[in-house]
C-alpha positions as CSV (number, residue, x, y, z in Angstrom):
1,M,13.5,-24.4,-4.1
2,K,15.5,-25.8,-6.9
3,G,14.0,-28.2,-9.4
4,I,15.5,-31.7,-9.6
5,R,16.1,-33.1,-13.0
6,S,16.1,-36.9,-13.5
7,S,19.1,-38.6,-15.0
8,A,16.8,-40.6,-17.3
9,T,17.0,-39.9,-21.1
10,V,14.8,-37.1,-22.2
11,T,12.7,-37.9,-25.3
12,S,12.1,-35.5,-28.2
13,T,8.6,-34.9,-27.0
14,A,9.6,-33.7,-23.5
15,R,9.3,-30.0,-22.9
16,P,12.6,-28.1,-22.3
17,R,13.2,-27.4,-18.7
18,R,12.8,-23.7,-17.9
19,R,15.7,-22.3,-16.0
20,R,14.9,-20.7,-12.7
21,T,16.6,-17.6,-11.3
22,A,17.8,-18.0,-7.8
23,A,17.5,-14.4,-6.8
24,P,13.8,-13.9,-7.3
25,L,13.1,-17.1,-5.4
26,A,15.3,-16.1,-2.5
27,A,13.7,-12.7,-2.6
28,A,10.2,-14.1,-2.3
29,A,11.2,-16.3,0.6
30,L,12.7,-13.3,2.4
31,G,9.6,-11.3,1.8
32,T,7.6,-13.8,3.7
33,L,10.0,-13.6,6.6
34,L,10.0,-9.8,6.7
35,L,6.3,-9.0,6.4
36,A,5.5,-8.3,10.0
37,G,3.2,-6.2,12.2
38,C,4.2,-2.8,13.5
39,A,4.0,-2.0,17.2
40,G,2.8,1.2,18.8
41,Q,3.8,2.7,22.1
42,D,2.6,1.2,25.3
43,P,1.7,3.2,28.4
44,T,4.1,1.0,30.3
45,P,7.6,-0.1,29.2
46,Q,6.6,-3.7,29.1
47,G,5.4,-5.6,26.2
48,R,6.2,-8.4,23.8
49,A,7.1,-8.9,20.1
50,A,4.5,-10.1,17.7
51,P,4.9,-13.0,15.4
52,A,5.3,-12.4,11.7
53,G,2.1,-11.0,10.1
54,A,0.5,-10.0,13.4
55,P,0.2,-6.7,15.2
56,A,2.7,-6.2,18.0
57,E,1.8,-5.4,21.5
58,G,3.8,-3.1,23.7
59,A,6.8,-1.0,23.0
60,A,9.9,-2.7,24.3
61,P,12.1,-4.2,23.1
62,T,10.4,-3.9,19.7
63,G,8.5,-0.9,18.4
64,E,6.9,0.7,15.4
65,A,9.0,0.0,12.4
66,S,8.3,-2.9,10.0
67,T,8.9,-3.7,6.4
68,G,7.6,-5.8,3.6
69,G,9.5,-8.3,1.4
70,H,11.4,-8.6,-1.8
71,G,10.3,-8.6,-5.4
72,G,8.0,-6.8,-7.8
73,A,8.3,-3.5,-9.6
74,P,8.8,0.1,-8.4
75,G,5.7,2.3,-8.1
76,D,5.0,5.4,-10.2
77,G,4.2,7.6,-7.3
78,T,0.4,7.4,-7.7
79,Q,-0.6,4.8,-5.1
80,N,-1.3,6.4,-1.8
81,G,1.8,8.5,-2.3
82,T,2.7,12.1,-1.3
83,G,5.5,12.3,-3.8
84,T,5.3,13.2,-7.5
85,G,6.8,10.1,-8.9
86,T,8.8,12.2,-11.3
87,G,12.1,10.5,-10.4
88,A,15.2,11.7,-8.7
89,G,17.5,12.6,-11.5
90,R,20.4,10.6,-12.8
91,G,21.7,7.9,-10.5
92,E,25.3,7.3,-9.7
93,P,27.1,4.0,-10.3
94,A,26.7,1.6,-7.4
95,L,29.5,1.2,-4.9
96,A,31.0,-1.9,-3.2
97,R,29.3,-3.1,0.0
98,S,30.2,-1.1,3.1
99,E,28.2,-0.9,6.3
100,P,26.4,2.4,7.0
101,Q,27.3,4.4,10.1
102,K,25.0,7.4,10.1
103,I,22.0,8.9,8.4
104,T,21.3,12.6,8.0
105,I,18.1,14.1,6.6
106,P,18.6,17.9,6.3
107,S,14.9,18.7,5.7
108,L,13.9,17.1,9.0
109,G,16.9,18.3,10.9
110,L,17.7,14.7,11.6
111,S,21.0,13.0,12.3
112,S,21.3,9.5,13.7
113,S,23.9,6.8,14.1
114,L,22.6,3.4,12.9
115,E,21.9,0.3,14.8
116,T,22.3,-3.0,12.9
117,L,19.0,-4.9,12.5
118,R,18.6,-8.6,11.8
119,L,15.8,-11.2,12.0
120,N,14.1,-12.2,15.2
121,G,13.6,-15.9,15.9
122,D,10.0,-15.7,14.8
123,G,11.0,-14.3,11.4
124,T,10.1,-10.7,12.0
125,M,12.7,-7.9,11.4
126,Q,14.3,-6.5,14.5
127,T,13.6,-2.8,15.3
128,P,16.0,-0.4,16.9
129,K,16.4,-0.8,20.7
130,D,16.9,2.9,21.1
131,P,13.9,4.9,19.9
132,G,16.1,7.8,19.1
133,L,18.2,5.9,16.6
134,A,17.4,4.4,13.2
135,G,18.6,1.0,12.1
136,W,19.9,-0.6,8.9
137,Y,18.6,-4.0,7.9
138,E,21.9,-6.0,7.7
139,P,20.9,-8.9,5.5
140,G,20.0,-6.5,2.7
141,P,22.2,-4.2,0.5
142,T,24.2,-1.5,2.1
143,P,23.3,2.1,1.2
144,G,25.2,2.9,-2.0
145,S,25.5,-0.7,-3.1
146,Q,23.2,-2.1,-5.8
147,G,19.7,-2.8,-4.6
148,P,17.2,-1.5,-2.1
149,A,18.9,-0.7,1.2
150,V,16.4,-0.5,4.1
151,I,16.6,1.7,7.1
152,A,13.8,1.5,9.7
153,G,12.9,3.6,12.8
154,H,10.3,4.2,15.4
155,V,7.7,7.0,14.9
156,T,6.8,7.2,18.6
157,W,7.8,5.3,21.8
158,N,5.6,5.3,24.9
159,G,3.9,8.4,23.8
160,A,7.0,10.4,23.1
161,S,8.5,11.4,19.7
162,A,11.0,9.0,18.1
163,V,13.6,9.2,15.4
164,F,11.2,8.9,12.4
165,E,8.3,10.9,13.8
166,K,8.4,13.4,10.9
167,L,9.2,10.9,8.1
168,R,5.8,11.3,6.5
169,T,6.4,15.0,5.9
170,M,9.3,14.3,3.5
171,K,8.7,15.2,-0.2
172,A,10.1,14.2,-3.6
173,G,13.3,16.0,-4.2
174,D,14.4,16.0,-0.5
175,T,17.9,14.6,0.1
176,I,19.2,11.9,2.5
177,K,22.8,11.4,3.3
178,V,24.3,8.1,4.6
179,T,27.9,7.9,5.9
180,R,29.5,4.5,5.5
181,R,32.3,2.6,7.1
182,D,34.5,3.2,4.1
183,K,34.3,6.9,4.9
184,K,32.2,7.7,1.8
185,T,29.0,9.7,2.2
186,V,26.3,8.7,-0.2
187,T,23.5,11.2,-1.2
188,F,20.1,9.9,-2.1
189,T,17.3,11.9,-3.6
190,V,13.7,11.1,-2.7
191,N,11.4,9.8,-5.5
192,K,8.3,9.7,-3.5
193,V,6.8,9.2,0.0
194,A,3.8,6.9,0.4
195,E,1.6,5.6,3.2
196,Y,-0.1,2.2,3.0
197,P,-2.5,0.3,5.1
198,K,-0.7,-2.7,6.6
199,A,-2.9,-5.1,4.8
200,D,-1.7,-3.5,1.5
201,F,2.0,-3.2,2.3
202,P,3.8,-2.9,-1.1
203,T,6.1,-5.9,-0.6
204,L,6.9,-6.1,-4.3
205,E,7.5,-2.4,-4.7
206,V,9.8,-1.9,-1.6
207,Y,12.1,-4.9,-2.2
208,K,12.4,-5.0,-5.9
209,N,15.8,-6.2,-7.2
210,L,17.1,-2.9,-8.6
211,D,19.7,-2.1,-11.3
212,H,20.9,0.9,-9.2
213,A,21.5,1.9,-5.5
214,G,18.2,2.6,-3.8
215,L,17.1,3.4,-0.3
216,R,13.9,2.7,1.6
217,L,13.1,4.4,4.9
218,V,10.3,2.7,6.8
219,T,8.2,3.6,9.8
220,C,4.6,3.4,11.1
221,G,1.8,5.7,10.2
222,G,-1.9,6.1,10.1
223,D,-4.1,5.8,13.1
224,F,-2.9,4.4,16.5
225,D,-5.1,2.1,18.4
226,P,-4.2,2.5,22.1
227,K,-6.0,-0.7,23.1
228,K,-4.1,-2.9,20.5
229,H,-0.9,-0.8,20.7
230,Y,-1.0,-0.8,17.0
231,Y,-0.6,1.6,14.0
232,D,-2.7,0.7,11.1
233,S,-0.3,1.9,8.3
234,N,3.3,2.1,7.2
235,V,5.1,5.1,5.8
236,V,7.8,4.4,3.1
237,V,10.2,6.8,1.6
238,Y,11.7,5.8,-1.7
239,A,15.0,7.3,-2.8
240,R,17.8,6.7,-5.4
241,M,21.6,7.4,-5.0
242,T,22.5,10.6,-6.8
243,G,25.9,11.5,-5.4
244,T,29.0,10.3,-3.5
245,A,31.6,12.2,-1.5
């Protein structure tokens, strides 16, 4: 990914070499790895994971949640969104990295401990093994540290409700609380909630390198095809840190 500069003498007519920034390049590569299909529930508990970029079949051990990749700019709340895009108020200074332990969403009556999600061997992001729990994507920022922390969860599992079933009903102004290993509880305020067809997942918008502590909640949405065991959309909640206790 890095350019190689020759040791030969550069003449006065040569163009100056443009410096490359490592972070955007790494972000783009990660985005390719994370862009994956999103499984639906299966009438039987058997199934298999899908390769990156393809719909997943079956419900176990993978499920409905999926994400896009890094890079790009944040949206303004107008593209397929249910939020107002008016912002979440003043942000708080970002904290040092500390692993999240629990997420609480008062408006949904939701409280869940968090699994740790990494990458599968085929490059797709892992999804929570327990459909009743959400999971934090460990290679990314921790909630409260600078950047877009990602928490994913299933919307349904084998026809039953799962942890993020009501995620699409959230609205701008709702709060999300994440308790971390360092005993701090970070409050995020929702900027917007949006639903996107999988073919148009906002990779750039979701994984932008931020100058503040952000949070992205991701699950499946749209219509479910029982033959393909596949949801055709993703729901994304965008939030910004607005408090620490």
